Backbone as a ProteinNet text record, in pm:
[ID]
protein_1_A
[PRIMARY]
DRRMRRKRVSSGTEWESRVGYARAVQAGSEVHVSGTTATDDEGNIVGRGKPYEQTKQALRNIEDALRKTDGSLEHVVRTRLYVTDIDEWEAIGDAHSEVFGEIRPATSMIEVNRLIDPELLVEIEAVAIIPE
[TERTIARY]
-3103.7	-3039.4	-3034.9	-3096	-3106.2	-3000.3	-2903.8	-2799.4	-2706.7	-2668.1	-2576.8	-2434.9	-2366.1	-2225.7	-2143.9	-2061.7	-1980.3	-1838.4	-1743.2	-1602.1	-1525	-1440.7	-1355.8	-1213.6	-1147.9	-1006.9	-928.3	-817.3	-732.8	-599.3	-545.8	-410.6	-308.9	-357.2	-267.8	-210.6	-254.7	-201	-265	-195.2	-245.5	-372.7	-388.9	-500.7	-634.9	-638.2	-765.2	-830.2	-754.5	-813.9	-834.6	-745	-757.1	-879.4	-904.6	-1016.1	-1142.8	-1125.7	-1240.6	-1293.6	-1205.3	-1247	-1169.5	-1209.3	-1138.8	-1088.3	-981.4	-930.7	-1038.6	-1110.1	-1219.7	-1323.3	-1447.4	-1556.5	-1631.8	-1643	-1725.8	-1858.1	-1966.2	-2101.6	-2177.7	-2200.1	-2261.8	-2170.9	-2224	-2144.9	-2069.2	-2088.4	-2021.6	-1898.6	-1793.6	-1674.6	-1651.8	-1642.6	-1614.2	-1474.2	-1386.3	-1248.8	-1236.2	-1189.6	-1171.3	-1071.9	-1071.6	-972.5	-833	-760	-632.4	-525.1	-412.7	-303.8	-182.4	-76.2	45.4	142.9	109.1	200.6	242.8	361.3	407.7	365.5	412	372.2	415.1	516.8	564.3	499	410.9	343.9	419.8	528.9	606.5	540.8	545.9	489.3	577.1	513	580.9	557.4	658.4	642.6	627.2	705.2	696.2	711.2	616.7	621.5	583	539.4	509.9	367.1	271.4	132.1	107	178	161.7	199.3	317.3	365	273.5	224.3	134.8	3.5	-46.2	-169.3	-148.5	-37.4	-8.9	1.1	67.6	82.1	-52.6	-133.4	-266.3	-349.7	-341.2	-416.4	-363.1	-232	-176.7	-231.6	-243	-296.6	-444	-518	-658.7	-667.5	-583	-582.8	-553.4	-458.1	-423.7	-542.7	-613.5	-732	-839.8	-861.7	-963.3	-929.1	-800.1	-757.1	-790.8	-797.9	-828.6	-979.2	-1056.6	-1199.5	-1218.6	-1337.3	-1360.9	-1348.1	-1290.5	-1288.7	-1153	-1156	-1033.9	-1060.7	-957.7	-974	-1081.6	-1096.7	-1195.7	-1338.4	-1359.5	-1492.6	-1523.2	-1424.6	-1443.4	-1541	-1642.7	-1743.6	-1737.7	-1662	-1657.9	-1527.6	-1463.4	-1349.2	-1374	-1317	-1317.7	-1174.6	-1122.6	-985.6	-987.8	-928.9	-915.7	-771.1	-752.7	-618.5	-595.3	-471.3	-441.2	-407.4	-387.2	-358.8	-422.3	-536.8	-610.7	-531.4	-434.2	-349.7	-267.1	-256.8	-185	-278.4	-397.6	-498.8	-448.3	-363	-317.3	-230.3	-135.4	-48.5	-130.2	-220.9	-306.7	-399	-457.2	-545	-472.6	-347.7	-268.8	-249	-215.6	-195	-325.4	-436.1	-567.5	-603.2	-578.2	-610.1	-526.9	-400.9	-316.1	-372.8	-438.5	-496.5	-638.4	-717.2	-859.6	-901.6	-806.5	-836.9	-941.9	-939.6	-1038.7	-1159.4	-1140	-1246.1	-1343.6	-1289.2	-1364.3	-1472.6	-1434.1	-1535	-1582.2	-1698.4	-1739.7	-1636.9	-1606	-1504.8	-1528.8	-1467.5	-1464.1	-1323.6	-1275.4	-1149.3	-1181.8	-1155.9	-1196.4	-1073.9	-1056.4	-946.6	-988	-896.3	-917.1	-803.6	-828	-729.3	-602.6	-621	-506.4	-554.5	-458.6	-486.7	-420.9	-430.4	-387	-238.4	-156.9	-14	12.7	80.8	103.9	178.6	250.1	323.1	235.5	115.5	22	-51.1	-51.6	-109.2	-238.5	-261.6	-375.4	-430.5	-562.9	-630.9	-745	-759.2	-856.3	-947.3	-1077.2	-1178	-1222	-1267.9	-1317.7	-1435.5	-1524.8	-1637.9	-1632.7	-1643.7	-1644.5	-1771.8	-1824.1	-1937.6	-1894.4	-1902.8	-1855.9	-1976.1	-1965.6	-2076.9	-2107	-2234.2	-2276	-2243.1
-3343.3	-3390.5	-3276.6	-3298.4	-3192.7	-3205	-3293.4	-3307.2	-3185.7	-3141.6	-3028.1	-3074.6	-2994.3	-3023.9	-3010.2	-3108.9	-3109.4	-3149.8	-3072.1	-3099.8	-3090.6	-3189.8	-3190.3	-3156.1	-3077.9	-3042.6	-3101.1	-3165.9	-3224.8	-3152.3	-3139.8	-3084.8	-3197.9	-3322.2	-3437.3	-3472.3	-3405	-3436.7	-3563.5	-3628	-3749.7	-3723	-3600.5	-3569.1	-3581.3	-3551.1	-3553.2	-3690.7	-3794.5	-3928.3	-3976.4	-3940.1	-3986.2	-3927	-3797.4	-3729.3	-3733.7	-3752.5	-3762.9	-3628.1	-3544.9	-3414.4	-3381.7	-3274.8	-3224.8	-3083.9	-3042.9	-2905.4	-2805.5	-2835.7	-2748.7	-2833.3	-2785	-2848.7	-2740.4	-2761.5	-2672.8	-2743.7	-2676.9	-2728.3	-2619	-2640.6	-2536.5	-2415.6	-2300.7	-2177.5	-2147.6	-2228.9	-2205.6	-2293.6	-2234.5	-2310	-2288.1	-2398	-2392.7	-2449.8	-2367.6	-2410.1	-2444.3	-2566	-2613.6	-2527.5	-2543.8	-2476.2	-2502.4	-2395.2	-2402.3	-2336.3	-2404.4	-2353.1	-2319.2	-2278.8	-2229.4	-2342.4	-2428	-2535.5	-2520	-2574	-2572.3	-2701.6	-2722.1	-2838.9	-2971.2	-2967.8	-3089.5	-3108.5	-3015.5	-3026	-2962.7	-2891.6	-2824.7	-2692.8	-2658.7	-2532.1	-2416.7	-2315.1	-2194.2	-2084.1	-2006.6	-1891.4	-1927.7	-2021.8	-2062.6	-1940.8	-1922.1	-1812.4	-1677	-1673.6	-1546.5	-1548	-1491.2	-1495.7	-1427.4	-1319.1	-1251.9	-1347.3	-1409.3	-1500.7	-1621.8	-1672.6	-1788	-1750.7	-1632.1	-1587.8	-1577.8	-1517.7	-1504.1	-1641.3	-1737.7	-1870.6	-1942.1	-1931.6	-1994.6	-1935.9	-1806	-1742.1	-1783	-1803.3	-1856.1	-1996.1	-2077.3	-2212.4	-2209.2	-2114.3	-2097.8	-2056.2	-1962.5	-1918.1	-2035.6	-2119.8	-2236.9	-2331.7	-2354.5	-2441.9	-2382.5	-2252.5	-2188	-2198	-2188.7	-2199.5	-2336.7	-2438.3	-2573.8	-2594.2	-2492.2	-2491.9	-2387.2	-2335.5	-2226.5	-2090.9	-2088.4	-1967.2	-1901.7	-1785.6	-1711.7	-1629.8	-1563.4	-1483.5	-1375.9	-1321.9	-1215.7	-1265.5	-1396.6	-1453.3	-1481.2	-1460.5	-1491.1	-1392	-1445.9	-1362.6	-1377.2	-1477.5	-1501	-1566.9	-1516.1	-1584.5	-1595.8	-1699.6	-1716.6	-1747.3	-1667.5	-1684.1	-1733.6	-1849.1	-1905.6	-1882.3	-1810	-1770.1	-1813.2	-1847.1	-1894.1	-1779.9	-1658.9	-1542.4	-1418.8	-1379.1	-1266	-1135.3	-1131.5	-1011.9	-988	-1088.5	-1075.2	-1031.6	-981.2	-947.5	-848	-753.9	-653.1	-715	-799.4	-863.7	-954.9	-1029.5	-1120.1	-1039.2	-934.4	-847.5	-777.7	-736.4	-673.2	-769.5	-894.1	-993.5	-1019.3	-1028.6	-1051.6	-932.6	-812.6	-691.7	-679.8	-721.7	-716.1	-802.8	-910.5	-1000.7	-957.1	-916.7	-891.5	-745.8	-652.5	-512.1	-453.7	-490.9	-440.9	-533.6	-659.7	-759.7	-749.5	-731.3	-709.9	-814.5	-941.4	-1040.6	-1018.2	-1072.3	-1078	-1166.5	-1136	-1215.6	-1219.7	-1315.6	-1326.7	-1368.4	-1317.2	-1362.8	-1411.8	-1539.6	-1604.2	-1665.1	-1635.7	-1697.8	-1837.6	-1932.1	-2070.5	-2111.4	-2214.2	-2261.5	-2311.9	-2390	-2439.3	-2497.3	-2518.3	-2583.8	-2721.9	-2797.5	-2937.5	-2954.7	-2855.2	-2855.4	-2728.7	-2738.9	-2619.9	-2506.9	-2537.1	-2432	-2358.3	-2408.8	-2339.4	-2232.5	-2110.5	-1995.9	-1947.8	-1985	-1933.4	-2045.7	-2055.8	-2144.8	-2064.5	-2074.2	-1989.7	-2074.1	-2046.1	-2103.7	-1993.9	-2033.2	-1934.8	-1992.1	-1902.5	-1936.1	-1840.6	-1896.1	-1815.1	-1846.1	-1745.4	-1764.2	-1716.3	-1807.6	-1782.3	-1740.1	-1628.1	-1585.8	-1691.6	-1713.1	-1811.4	-1761
-2968.1	-2846.7	-2745.4	-2629.9	-2529.6	-2420.3	-2437.7	-2336.5	-2339.5	-2221.5	-2211.3	-2243.9	-2322.8	-2353.1	-2225	-2196.7	-2074.8	-2112	-2063.7	-2092.1	-1961.4	-1936.4	-1817.4	-1856.6	-1771.8	-1791.4	-1675	-1706.3	-1602.6	-1596.9	-1476.1	-1461.6	-1459.6	-1449	-1448	-1312.4	-1207	-1074.6	-1020.2	-927.7	-865	-784.4	-737.8	-649.3	-719.6	-848.4	-920	-917.8	-949.9	-948.6	-805.3	-716.5	-577.7	-508.9	-532	-466.3	-551.9	-682.4	-771.2	-818.6	-872.8	-924.2	-1049.7	-1116.4	-1234.7	-1203.8	-1270.8	-1253.7	-1291.2	-1400.3	-1442.2	-1514.2	-1508.6	-1581.1	-1656.8	-1788.1	-1869.4	-1891.9	-1854.8	-1876.1	-1950.1	-2077.8	-2158.9	-2164.9	-2129.9	-2137.1	-2007.4	-1904.6	-1776.3	-1761.1	-1701.8	-1664.8	-1515.5	-1442.5	-1298.9	-1277.6	-1219.7	-1193.9	-1046.3	-1019.6	-882.6	-806.8	-675	-592.6	-648.4	-676.4	-747.1	-662.4	-649.9	-567.1	-652.5	-585.1	-650.4	-676.7	-773.8	-809.3	-954.9	-985.2	-1123.2	-1192.4	-1314.4	-1392.8	-1329.5	-1244.7	-1178	-1041.1	-1002.6	-872.9	-758.1	-788.1	-683.8	-646.1	-518.3	-471.5	-518.5	-575	-622.3	-518.9	-487.5	-398.1	-252	-205.5	-63.8	26.9	117.4	212.6	154	27.9	-38.9	-94.4	-19.8	-62.9	-197.7	-226.7	-356.2	-469.8	-459.6	-563.2	-576.5	-463.9	-469.7	-539.2	-512.3	-578	-728.3	-769.9	-913.3	-980.6	-915.4	-974.7	-982.2	-877.4	-879.6	-993.4	-1014.3	-1122.7	-1259.8	-1272.4	-1397.5	-1424.5	-1319.2	-1334.4	-1373.5	-1318.5	-1356.7	-1503.2	-1542.9	-1682.6	-1776.1	-1738.3	-1818.8	-1830.5	-1721	-1724.2	-1814	-1805.2	-1888.7	-2037.1	-2069.1	-2209.4	-2267.6	-2182	-2228	-2247.9	-2214.8	-2244.6	-2354.6	-2365.9	-2461.4	-2392.5	-2272.6	-2191.9	-2180	-2115	-2083.8	-1957.7	-1908.1	-1786.5	-1802.8	-1922.5	-1942.8	-1921.3	-1922.2	-1901	-1753.7	-1666.1	-1524.1	-1461.3	-1395.1	-1327.8	-1175.9	-1124.8	-981	-943.4	-837.8	-777.2	-627.9	-570.7	-425	-384.7	-292.2	-246.6	-102.8	-80.6	52.9	95.1	205.9	248.4	392.6	423.5	558.3	654.6	601.8	687.2	624.6	676.7	619.9	632.5	722.1	733.8	607.2	521.7	394	281	316	215.8	111.9	152	55.6	-53.2	-16.3	-115.3	-205.6	-146.8	-223.6	-314	-259.6	-336.9	-450.4	-427	-533.9	-650.5	-620.3	-726	-801.8	-729.7	-791.2	-880.3	-831.9	-907.2	-1034.9	-1029.1	-1149	-1260.8	-1225.2	-1324.2	-1361.9	-1262.3	-1283.6	-1269.2	-1269	-1246.7	-1338.9	-1466.6	-1562.4	-1573.8	-1542.5	-1555.1	-1438.1	-1319.7	-1196.5	-1167.3	-1148.3	-1110.7	-967.2	-935.6	-795.3	-724.4	-599	-529.8	-380.1	-317	-171.7	-133.3	-18.9	38.3	178	200.6	324.5	391.4	519.9	592.9	635.9	612.7	653.6	747	824.6	921.2	852.6	745.4	669.7	537.8	447.5	320.1	324.9	216.7	217.9	248.4	215.9	248.7	328.1	441.7	526	456.3	347	275.9	175.4	151.4	62.5	142.4	90.1	160	95.9	-30.8	-107.5	-195.5	-200.5	-294.4	-356.9	-488.2	-557.9	-645.9	-639.3	-729.6	-824.6	-943.3	-1039.2	-1115.4	-1155.5	-1242.6	-1360.5	-1480.3	-1602.1	-1679.3	-1746.6	-1836	-1973.5	-2068.2	-2203.4	-2289.2	-2358.2	-2444.3	-2550	-2575.7	-2677.4	-2815.9
[MASK]
++++++++++++++++++++++++++++++++++++++++++++++++++++++++++++++++++++++++++++++++++++++++++++++++++++++++++++++++++++++++++++++++++++

C-alpha cells in the first residue's frame, strides 16, 4: 500500500468545522500545525494585552497538538509568527526563544493588520519533521 499515512488533530473548537481545517495534520513524517492563538481549553483568550503571554500560550497549544501526533517541539523546523504590532517583537521573540532557544527552527515574524479577534496579538504556525 503506497498511501501516505495521514492523521488529523482537532482542538475541538467550533472554528475547525466551520472553516474546514484541523489544528494539525501529520502526513508521513511531517506535521503541519495551523495558525494557533493564545486560547485555553475553553476557548478563552489568555494574556489579553500581553504579547509575551499570548506567544507562550500559543506555543503551549502547538506543543499540545504535536503531542497528539508522533511529534514534539524538538521536531519543529519552521515557525511563522503573525503579529499585530511588530514593535512588540522583543517580547514575542523572548517567548519564542524560551521555547526554541536550543532547537532554533527557521522562522518569520510578520506584522498583520489584525487577527480574527481584535484582542489576539499573535498567531503562530509550525512545521515539524519527525525522524523515521
